[in-house]
C-alpha positions as CSV (number, residue, x, y, z in Angstrom):
1,X,9.9,26.2,-11.9
2,X,9.8,30.0,-12.0
3,X,6.9,30.2,-9.5
4,X,9.2,28.5,-6.9
5,X,12.1,30.9,-7.2
6,X,11.6,33.0,-4.1
7,X,14.0,35.7,-5.0
8,X,12.0,38.3,-3.0
9,X,13.1,36.5,0.2
10,X,11.1,34.7,3.0
11,X,11.0,31.2,4.2
12,X,8.1,29.8,2.3
13,X,6.9,30.3,-1.3
14,X,3.2,30.2,-2.3
15,X,2.1,29.1,-5.7
16,X,-1.5,30.1,-6.5
17,X,-3.7,28.0,-8.7
18,X,-7.5,27.9,-9.6
19,X,-9.9,25.2,-8.3
20,X,-12.6,25.1,-10.9
21,X,-15.7,22.9,-10.3
22,X,-15.8,21.0,-13.6
23,X,-18.1,18.2,-12.3
24,X,-21.5,17.6,-13.5
25,X,-23.0,17.3,-17.0
26,X,-24.3,19.7,-19.6
27,X,-27.4,21.6,-18.6
28,X,-30.3,21.7,-21.0
29,X,-30.8,25.3,-22.3
30,X,-34.2,26.7,-21.7
31,X,-35.8,30.2,-22.3
32,X,-37.4,30.0,-18.9
33,X,-34.5,29.2,-16.5
34,X,-30.9,30.1,-16.1
35,X,-27.7,28.0,-16.0
36,X,-26.4,27.1,-12.5
37,X,-22.6,28.2,-12.5
38,X,-20.0,26.1,-10.9
39,X,-17.6,27.9,-8.6
40,X,-14.1,28.9,-9.5
41,X,-12.1,29.4,-6.3
42,X,-8.4,30.5,-5.9
43,X,-6.2,28.3,-3.8
44,X,-2.5,27.9,-3.2
45,X,0.2,25.4,-2.6
46,X,3.0,26.3,-0.3
47,X,6.7,25.2,-0.5
48,X,9.3,25.6,2.1
49,X,12.6,27.2,1.5
50,X,15.7,25.2,2.7
51,X,18.7,27.2,3.8
52,X,21.7,24.9,3.8
53,X,25.5,25.1,4.0
54,X,28.8,23.2,4.7
55,X,32.3,24.0,5.1
56,X,35.7,22.1,4.9
57,X,39.2,22.8,6.2
58,X,42.5,21.3,5.4
59,X,46.0,22.1,6.8
60,X,49.2,22.4,4.9
61,X,50.8,19.6,6.7
62,X,48.1,17.2,5.6
63,X,48.6,18.2,1.9
64,X,52.4,17.8,2.1
65,X,52.0,14.3,3.7
66,X,49.4,13.2,1.1
67,X,51.4,14.7,-1.8
68,X,48.2,16.4,-3.3
69,X,45.9,19.3,-2.7
70,X,42.9,18.3,-0.5
71,X,41.0,21.5,-1.3
72,X,41.2,20.8,-5.0
73,X,39.9,17.4,-4.3
74,X,37.0,18.7,-2.3
75,X,36.2,21.3,-5.0
76,X,36.0,18.6,-7.6
77,X,33.4,16.7,-5.7
78,X,31.2,19.6,-4.4
79,X,28.6,19.2,-7.1
80,X,28.1,15.6,-6.6
81,X,27.9,16.2,-2.8
82,X,25.3,19.0,-3.2
83,X,23.2,16.9,-5.5
84,X,23.2,14.0,-3.1
85,X,22.3,16.2,-0.1
86,X,19.4,17.8,-2.0
87,X,18.1,14.4,-2.9
88,X,18.1,13.4,0.8
89,X,16.0,16.4,1.6
90,X,13.5,15.5,-1.2
91,X,13.2,11.9,0.0
92,X,12.4,13.3,3.5
93,X,9.7,15.5,1.9
94,X,8.2,12.5,0.3
95,X,8.2,10.7,3.5
96,X,6.3,13.6,5.1
97,X,3.6,13.5,2.3
98,X,3.3,9.7,2.2
99,X,3.9,8.6,5.7
100,X,4.9,5.2,7.1
101,X,5.6,2.3,4.8
102,X,3.3,0.1,6.9
103,X,0.5,2.6,7.0
104,X,-1.6,3.3,10.0
105,X,-1.2,7.0,9.8
106,X,-3.2,9.9,8.3
107,X,-1.1,11.7,5.6
108,X,-1.4,14.2,2.7
109,X,-1.1,11.7,0.0
110,X,-2.7,8.7,1.6
111,X,-4.9,7.9,-1.4
112,X,-1.7,7.6,-3.5
113,X,0.1,4.9,-1.5
114,X,-0.5,1.1,-1.6
115,X,0.6,-2.3,-0.1
116,X,1.2,-0.8,3.3
117,X,-0.3,-3.8,4.9
118,X,1.3,-6.7,3.1
119,X,4.2,-5.9,0.7
120,X,5.4,-8.3,-2.1
121,X,8.2,-8.1,-4.6
122,X,8.0,-5.4,-7.3
123,X,6.1,-6.8,-10.4
124,X,3.6,-5.9,-13.1
125,X,0.8,-5.9,-10.5
126,X,2.4,-3.1,-8.5
127,X,2.9,-1.0,-11.7
128,X,-0.7,-1.6,-12.7
129,X,-1.8,-0.6,-9.2
130,X,0.2,2.5,-9.3
131,X,-1.2,3.6,-12.5
132,X,-4.8,2.8,-11.4
133,X,-4.5,5.1,-8.4
134,X,-4.2,7.9,-11.1
135,X,-7.0,6.6,-13.1
136,X,-7.0,7.8,-16.7
137,X,-3.8,9.8,-15.9
138,X,-1.9,6.6,-14.9
139,X,-0.2,6.2,-18.2
140,X,1.7,9.4,-17.6
141,X,4.0,7.7,-15.0
142,X,7.4,7.8,-16.7
143,X,9.9,7.1,-13.8
144,X,10.2,4.9,-10.9
145,X,12.7,5.3,-8.0
146,X,13.9,2.3,-5.9
147,X,16.5,1.0,-3.6
148,X,19.4,-0.9,-5.2
149,X,18.1,-4.2,-3.4
150,X,14.8,-3.8,-5.3
151,X,16.6,-3.0,-8.4
152,X,18.9,-6.1,-8.3
153,X,15.9,-8.3,-7.5
154,X,14.5,-7.1,-10.9
155,X,17.9,-7.7,-12.5
156,X,18.0,-11.3,-11.2
157,X,14.5,-11.9,-12.7
158,X,15.6,-10.4,-16.0
159,X,12.8,-7.7,-15.7
160,X,15.0,-4.8,-16.5
161,X,15.3,-3.5,-20.1
162,X,18.2,-1.4,-21.1
163,X,18.0,1.4,-23.7
164,X,21.4,1.9,-25.3
165,X,22.8,5.1,-26.8
166,X,22.0,4.0,-30.3
167,X,18.5,3.1,-29.5
168,X,17.8,6.3,-27.7
169,X,19.0,8.3,-30.7
170,X,17.1,6.6,-33.5
171,X,16.2,9.1,-36.3
172,X,13.3,9.0,-38.6
173,X,15.6,7.5,-41.3
174,X,16.4,4.5,-39.0
175,X,20.1,5.6,-38.5
176,X,21.5,5.9,-35.0
177,X,23.4,8.7,-33.5
178,X,25.8,8.6,-30.5
179,X,24.3,9.6,-27.2
180,X,27.3,12.0,-26.8
181,X,28.5,14.1,-29.7
182,X,31.6,16.3,-30.4
183,X,34.8,16.0,-28.4
184,X,33.3,13.8,-25.7
185,X,31.8,11.1,-28.0
186,X,32.1,7.7,-26.3
187,X,34.2,9.2,-23.5
188,X,32.1,7.3,-21.0
189,X,31.7,4.2,-23.1
190,X,28.4,2.7,-24.1
191,X,25.5,4.4,-22.4
192,X,22.8,2.1,-21.0
193,X,19.7,3.4,-19.4
194,X,17.7,0.9,-17.2
195,X,13.9,1.0,-17.7
196,X,11.2,-1.2,-16.2
197,X,7.8,-1.5,-17.9
198,X,8.6,1.4,-20.0
199,X,9.6,3.7,-17.1
200,X,13.0,5.2,-16.4
201,X,14.7,3.5,-13.3
202,X,16.2,5.7,-10.7
203,X,18.3,3.8,-8.1
204,X,19.2,5.3,-4.8
205,X,20.0,3.6,-1.4
206,X,18.7,6.8,0.3
207,X,15.3,5.2,-0.1
208,X,15.8,3.3,3.1
209,X,13.8,0.3,4.0
210,X,11.8,-0.4,7.2
211,X,12.7,-3.8,8.2
212,X,12.0,-5.8,5.0
213,X,9.8,-3.2,3.4
214,X,11.2,-0.9,0.7
215,X,9.5,2.2,-0.7
216,X,9.1,2.7,-4.4
217,X,8.1,6.0,-5.9
218,X,6.4,6.4,-9.4
219,X,6.6,9.9,-11.0
220,X,4.9,11.7,-13.9
221,X,7.0,14.5,-15.6
222,X,6.8,17.7,-13.6
223,X,5.4,16.1,-10.4
224,X,8.3,17.5,-8.4
225,X,9.0,21.2,-8.6
226,X,12.2,23.0,-7.8
227,X,13.3,26.5,-7.3
228,X,16.1,28.8,-6.0
229,X,16.0,31.6,-3.6
230,X,19.7,32.2,-4.0
231,X,22.1,30.0,-6.1
232,X,24.9,28.2,-4.4
233,X,27.7,30.4,-3.3
234,X,31.3,29.3,-2.6
235,X,33.8,31.1,-0.5
236,X,37.4,30.4,0.5
237,X,39.7,31.6,3.3
238,X,43.2,31.3,4.4
239,X,44.3,31.2,8.0
240,X,48.0,32.0,8.1
241,X,48.4,31.2,11.7
242,X,47.2,27.7,11.5
243,X,48.5,27.3,7.9
244,X,45.2,26.0,6.7
245,X,42.7,26.8,3.8
246,X,38.9,26.7,4.3
247,X,36.1,26.6,1.8
248,X,32.4,27.0,2.5
249,X,29.2,26.8,0.5
250,X,25.6,27.9,1.1
251,X,22.5,27.5,-1.0
252,X,18.9,28.4,-0.6
253,X,16.3,26.3,-2.5
254,X,12.9,24.6,-2.6
255,X,11.9,21.0,-3.6
256,X,8.2,20.6,-3.7
257,X,5.8,17.8,-4.6
258,X,3.3,19.4,-6.8
259,X,-0.2,19.4,-5.2
260,X,0.9,19.6,-1.6
261,X,1.0,22.5,0.9
262,X,3.6,23.0,3.7
263,X,1.7,23.9,6.9
264,X,4.4,23.4,9.3
265,X,5.3,26.2,11.9
266,X,9.0,25.6,11.6
267,X,11.3,28.0,9.6
268,X,14.0,26.4,7.7
269,X,13.1,22.9,8.8
270,X,15.6,20.1,9.3
271,X,15.1,16.6,7.7
272,X,13.2,15.2,10.6
273,X,10.7,18.0,10.4
274,X,10.3,17.7,6.6
275,X,9.4,14.0,7.2
276,X,6.7,14.9,9.8
277,X,3.4,13.8,8.3
278,X,1.4,16.6,10.1
279,X,3.3,19.3,8.3
280,X,1.9,18.6,4.9
281,X,-1.6,18.5,3.4
282,X,-3.1,17.8,-0.1
283,X,-4.5,20.7,-2.1
284,X,-4.7,19.2,-5.7
285,X,-7.2,16.7,-6.9
286,X,-5.7,13.2,-6.5
287,X,-5.4,12.5,-10.2
288,X,-3.4,15.8,-10.8
289,X,-0.7,15.1,-8.3
290,X,1.5,12.6,-10.3
291,X,3.3,10.8,-7.5
292,X,2.4,7.3,-6.3
293,X,4.3,5.4,-3.5
294,X,4.2,1.5,-3.1
295,X,5.8,-0.7,-0.6
296,X,7.7,-3.8,-1.8
297,X,10.1,-6.5,-0.6
298,X,13.3,-7.8,-2.1
299,X,15.1,-11.2,-2.2
300,X,18.4,-9.4,-1.6
């Protein structure tokens, strides 16, 4: 999202928007009275920039003993590592906007969470409830994120549908195309995308439970915004005295639930601070936010 690319620097990024009062019905025109204008006010949502980094080091003796290059192995895994770490940050931001799984707290998106006082297994009722909280925008929910224990509970109940590569690539003529084309066609075998009640399923064990309560998050397209202040930088160094190689990375980015405002006093907050409910507030109308959280249980 271009508005979240804080290339000019700083520790927060402000995204302005207009709050137009579109309530009320038509007024009857009259030649003796004027229309009563609704107010259009400027407002802003605020995202927080996260400055993150990590370094690794390996000595020559370790690579000789292992028979391979540890730095090359680290380099091959950096992208996956970075994506996982950014996902953890995002989940903590969601915890800050939605609060405790069992409720009892005042949070930014309190009107978009349900089942905090008596969770049951995920089923059609929970999906209908999530959609109902967005009213006539509920059908826009297109993805659901859950812990693997919740996912395999659905698998056991045969509630998961899988979209294959062929089904995903159906053309107007009724023929199918491979999900991957060119030189990597079928390199990863048949591609199966799990769906639940028409929504793409995202499975992550970073969605940690509280006792037997598990969070599930429903998303509409574009409900999470992201931006970069500075793309990931990689540096390497050689210490000839210790016979070791080092590599470091740093990145500066923003993940933001659209419709929220960061109001915390901390600069470059850690994950505990991101998850603090008092640091977030709602600025969009509820139906325009596009994220719903439920609390469920699992038989696993």
